[in-house]
C-alpha positions as CSV (number, residue, x, y, z in Angstrom):
1,M,102.5,90.8,129.0
2,L,105.1,92.4,126.7
3,A,103.1,91.3,123.6
4,R,100.0,92.9,125.0
5,A,101.9,96.2,125.8
6,L,103.4,96.3,122.3
7,A,100.1,95.6,120.6
8,G,99.1,99.3,120.7
9,V,102.2,100.5,118.9
10,R,102.1,98.1,115.9
11,A,101.3,99.5,112.5
12,D,97.8,98.9,111.0
13,V,98.2,99.8,107.4
14,D,95.7,99.9,104.5
15,I,96.6,101.1,101.1
16,S,94.2,100.9,98.1
17,I,95.2,102.0,94.6
18,S,92.9,102.0,91.5
19,C,93.6,103.3,88.0
20,A,91.9,103.4,84.7
21,A,92.9,104.0,81.1
22,T,92.1,107.4,79.5
23,G,93.0,106.9,75.9
24,P,96.5,105.5,75.8
25,R,97.4,106.9,79.3
26,T,96.7,105.5,82.7
27,R,95.5,107.7,85.4
28,L,94.9,107.3,89.1
29,T,91.2,107.1,89.9
30,S,91.3,106.3,93.7
31,L,93.9,106.3,96.5
32,T,93.4,105.4,100.1
33,E,96.2,105.5,102.7
34,S,96.1,104.8,106.4
35,G,98.8,104.0,108.9
36,G,102.5,104.9,108.4
37,Y,102.7,103.8,104.7
38,R,102.2,106.0,101.7
39,A,102.0,105.4,97.9
40,K,104.2,107.7,95.9
41,F,104.1,108.1,92.2
42,P,107.6,109.1,91.1
43,R,107.4,109.1,87.4
44,A,105.4,108.1,84.4
45,L,106.2,104.6,83.2
46,G,105.5,105.0,79.4
47,N,101.7,105.3,79.3
48,G,101.4,103.3,82.6
49,L,101.5,104.3,86.3
50,E,104.1,103.4,88.8
51,A,103.3,103.3,92.5
52,V,106.1,102.9,95.2
53,I,105.0,102.0,98.7
54,V,107.0,103.8,101.3
55,N,107.1,103.1,105.1
56,S,107.6,106.4,106.8
57,G,108.2,104.8,110.1
58,G,111.1,102.5,109.2
59,G,110.7,98.7,108.6
60,V,108.0,96.2,109.2
61,A,108.0,94.6,112.6
62,G,106.3,91.6,114.2
63,G,102.6,92.3,114.7
64,D,102.3,94.9,112.0
65,R,99.3,94.4,109.7
66,V,99.7,95.5,106.1
67,R,96.8,95.3,103.6
68,L,97.4,96.4,100.0
69,S,94.9,96.4,97.2
70,A,95.8,97.5,93.7
71,S,93.6,97.4,90.6
72,A,94.1,98.4,87.0
73,H,90.9,98.5,84.9
74,V,90.8,97.4,81.3
75,G,93.5,99.0,79.2
76,A,95.4,100.5,82.3
77,H,98.9,99.6,83.3
78,L,100.0,99.7,86.9
79,T,103.4,98.7,88.5
80,V,103.6,98.5,92.3
81,S,106.9,98.2,94.2
82,T,108.4,99.0,97.6
83,A,111.2,101.3,98.5
């Protein structure tokens, strides 16, 4: 009964990041965020791109669903981490 009651308050997160090379630099081409997580881009990493995944609601709990997709096209450099 408790599990059913808590099912409606669990996070359902989907983050999708895509980047491509423009000359020697990497640029963000697509970003999709849903749920309480966000991708932040704090600084340039040389010619690459750094994405930090931040959970605005606190920590991950049992029953949360997190889907993360990240793609770097040919010549692009992407680093993904969590805070």
